[in-house]
Every structure is written in structure tokens, then in C-alpha cells.
C-alpha positions as CSV (number, residue, x, y, z in Angstrom):
1,M,52.5,87.7,87.1
2,L,49.4,85.8,85.1
3,V,51.6,85.4,82.1
4,I,54.3,84.0,83.8
5,L,51.7,81.3,84.9
6,S,50.7,80.7,81.6
7,F,53.9,80.4,80.4
8,E,54.5,77.4,83.3
9,Y,51.1,76.1,82.5
10,I,51.9,75.9,78.5
11,E,55.1,74.2,79.5
12,V,54.2,71.6,81.6
13,E,51.4,71.0,79.2
14,F,53.5,70.3,76.6
15,M,56.0,68.4,78.9
16,A,52.8,66.0,79.6
17,K,52.3,65.5,75.8
18,K,55.6,64.5,75.4
19,S,56.1,61.9,78.0
20,E,52.8,60.4,76.9
21,I,54.2,60.1,73.5
22,D,57.4,58.5,74.4
23,G,55.3,55.9,76.7
24,L,53.7,54.9,73.8
25,K,57.0,54.1,71.8
26,T,58.3,50.5,71.8
27,R,61.2,49.6,73.5
28,E,62.8,49.2,70.3
29,Q,61.6,52.5,68.7
30,K,63.4,53.9,72.0
31,F,66.6,52.0,71.2
32,K,66.8,53.8,67.7
33,D,66.0,57.3,69.3
34,V,69.3,56.8,71.2
35,K,71.2,55.0,68.5
36,W,70.4,57.5,65.5
37,G,70.3,60.8,67.5
38,R,73.9,61.2,67.5
39,M,75.6,62.5,65.0
40,F,79.9,61.8,64.4
41,V,81.9,64.1,63.2
42,S,85.6,63.6,62.6
43,R,88.3,66.0,64.7
44,K,90.5,66.0,61.7
45,Q,87.7,67.2,59.0
46,I,86.6,70.3,61.2
47,T,90.2,71.6,62.3
48,S,91.6,71.0,58.3
49,E,92.4,73.6,56.3
50,A,89.8,73.0,54.2
51,F,86.7,73.3,56.4
52,L,88.5,76.6,57.6
53,D,88.9,78.5,54.4
54,L,85.0,77.8,53.9
55,K,83.6,81.8,53.6
56,T,80.0,81.5,54.8
57,A,78.3,80.4,57.9
58,A,76.3,78.4,55.4
59,A,78.6,76.8,54.1
60,C,79.2,74.9,57.7
61,Q,75.6,74.6,58.3
62,V,75.0,72.7,55.2
63,F,78.4,70.5,55.7
64,M,76.7,69.9,59.4
65,I,73.3,69.2,57.2
66,F,75.1,66.7,55.2
67,L,77.0,65.1,57.9
68,N,73.6,64.5,59.7
69,K,72.3,62.7,56.4
70,C,74.9,59.9,56.6
71,Q,74.1,56.3,56.9
72,W,76.8,54.3,58.4
73,K,77.0,50.8,58.6
74,P,79.3,48.5,59.7
75,I,81.8,46.2,57.8
76,E,80.7,42.6,58.1
77,H,83.6,40.3,59.3
78,A,85.0,42.6,60.8
79,P,86.9,42.3,64.5
80,R,84.5,42.6,67.5
81,R,86.7,44.9,69.6
82,K,87.6,47.6,66.8
83,K,83.8,48.0,64.9
84,E,84.5,49.7,61.3
85,Y,81.5,51.2,59.6
86,Y,81.7,52.9,55.7
87,L,79.2,55.2,54.0
88,A,76.3,53.1,52.8
89,N,74.2,56.2,51.1
90,Q,77.6,57.5,49.6
91,G,76.7,59.2,46.5
92,E,73.3,59.4,47.1
93,I,72.6,61.5,49.4
94,Q,69.7,64.1,48.3
95,F,69.4,67.8,49.8
96,T,66.8,69.7,47.2
97,Y,66.6,73.3,47.5
98,D,62.8,72.8,48.4
99,E,63.9,70.9,51.7
100,A,66.8,73.7,52.7
101,L,64.4,76.4,52.2
102,E,61.3,74.6,54.3
103,K,62.9,72.8,56.9
104,W,66.3,74.9,57.2
105,G,65.5,78.0,56.1
106,I,68.2,78.2,53.6
107,S,67.5,80.4,50.1
108,N,68.4,79.4,47.1
109,N,71.2,82.1,46.5
110,K,73.1,80.7,49.7
111,F,72.6,77.2,49.4
112,T,73.8,77.9,45.8
113,K,77.0,78.9,47.0
114,A,77.1,76.8,50.2
115,I,77.5,74.0,47.5
116,D,79.8,75.4,45.2
117,E,82.0,76.3,48.0
118,L,82.1,72.8,49.6
119,V,82.7,71.3,46.3
120,R,85.6,74.0,46.1
121,V,87.6,72.8,49.3
122,G,86.4,69.0,48.6
123,L,84.4,68.2,51.4
124,I,81.1,66.9,49.2
125,D,81.4,66.0,45.5
126,I,78.0,65.9,42.8
127,A,77.6,62.5,42.5
128,K,75.0,63.8,39.8
129,S,73.7,66.8,38.8
130,G,69.9,67.7,38.0
131,F,70.7,70.8,37.0
132,G,67.2,71.9,37.9
133,L,65.0,70.0,35.6
134,H,61.5,68.9,37.2
135,K,61.9,65.8,39.8
136,D,65.5,65.5,38.8
137,K,67.1,65.7,41.5
138,S,71.2,65.9,42.5
139,L,73.2,63.5,44.3
140,Y,75.6,64.5,46.3
141,A,79.1,62.1,48.1
142,I,80.9,62.9,50.5
143,S,84.3,63.5,49.4
144,D,87.9,63.0,51.3
145,R,90.0,65.2,48.8
146,W,89.6,67.8,51.5
147,E,92.8,66.3,53.1
148,T,95.0,67.5,50.0
149,F,93.3,70.8,50.0
150,G,96.1,73.7,49.9
151,T,99.1,71.2,48.3
152,D,100.0,70.6,44.9
153,E,98.0,66.9,44.9
154,F,94.3,68.7,45.5
155,V,92.2,68.0,42.5
156,V,90.2,71.0,41.6
157,K,86.3,70.2,41.2
158,K,83.5,72.5,39.9
159,R,79.7,72.3,39.4
160,Q,78.9,71.3,36.3
161,K,76.8,73.7,33.9
162,R,73.9,72.4,31.7
163,T,75.3,72.6,28.0
164,Q,71.4,71.7,27.2
165,H,69.2,75.1,26.1
166,L,65.9,75.0,27.9
167,G,62.9,77.7,26.9
168,F,61.9,78.8,23.5
169,S,64.8,77.7,21.8
170,K,65.6,76.2,18.3
171,G,65.9,72.4,18.7
172,N,64.7,71.9,22.0
173,S,63.8,68.7,23.1
174,Y,61.1,69.6,25.6
175,G,57.9,71.6,25.4
176,R,54.2,71.3,23.4
177,N,56.5,70.2,19.8
178,S,58.4,67.7,21.0
179,D,56.1,64.8,20.2
180,K,55.9,65.8,16.9
181,K,59.4,66.3,16.2
182,Q,60.0,62.6,17.4
183,N,57.5,61.0,15.3
184,Q,58.6,63.0,12.7
185,H,61.9,61.4,12.8
186,S,60.6,58.1,13.5
187,S,58.6,58.5,10.5
188,T,61.9,59.1,8.1
189,T,64.0,56.7,9.6
190,V,61.2,54.0,8.8
191,A,61.2,55.1,5.2
192,Q,64.8,55.1,4.7
193,Q,65.2,51.8,6.1
194,L,62.3,50.7,3.8
């Protein structure tokens, strides 16, 4: 009985702190919390053949996180009664492996398979691939290829493969001696021009 009371006390204390934080928010901050606390998902997209063909639960989870990262903005000069929105960050959605692991608990292997699955069925596209290089992030776009999934009109896309080999290889432009190679090439071109 003493343990139950201590849990109730912790819950009451937590709720009191939360209400204090909510009490410190301005009216504008409360409005933004309500406005941005929603996520819109198309029923047509969720019930589509492409979404139902996803093979892993991680792919469904990653897709929902992608939809959560979408920033919808109203189209200007649209009729007031019928508001229309556009995706403002199309092709600029960032979702890194570190974020997937630390914030959402998705391992690197699961995340890679989920991205491959989503690209395979046409729910997302890779706008820019970071290729796993240091501080180079991949950028994603929400795709509409899923609408033609399972038909002859469907455009098949796959993850881009890195063609440049990194590490200890001949002609590697990254590494300790890369500056020396660039300086030698620049001095020979200057000498040839003279």
C-alpha cells in the first residue's frame, strides 16, 4: 500500500510541474502547441496497395515519422472557404541514422531496410543522398509514385549506390595525402599554362 501511495504522489507531482509549465506559456505558444500538435494522413495513402505491401513494421513507423516532419503551408490567393495547402519542405526533409537510433530507437539495419522499402513502393524518394559521409545528410521527399504502384505505369526507383571508394585505395581524394595530391596537380597545370 505504501508503494502505491508513492506512485500516486509522483504522478501528482509530475502533473503539478506540467501545469506550472503550461501556465508559463503565452497564448501564442499554446495556440502553436494545438496547431502543430496534429498530423494529417491521407486515408487514400494508408489504404493504398503500396502501404499495405510494406514488409516491415519499422517501415510503417519511419513513414509516419516522415509525415510528422512535413511542414504544410496554406496556398496564397486560394478561396477562403476551401483552404489548400502545399508541402513547404518537399525534398528537404532530414532524417538521420543518429536521430532514428537516439530519438526513436530504430537500429541502423532496420532504418536502412525501412528506407529501401518506402522507396521501393513509392511512398518517399531520396532527393539528395549523403552516402554516409561525415556531416553530409540525406534529404528526402514525399513521393506520389505510390498511386501507380502495382500497375505498368509505376516508376521503379532504388537507393543510389556510392561509386567513389573511400579508405585506402589508389586515387582516393580523402585522407592525409589529399592536400599534397591537389597541390601537385595545381603546380603542374600552372607550369603547363606558362
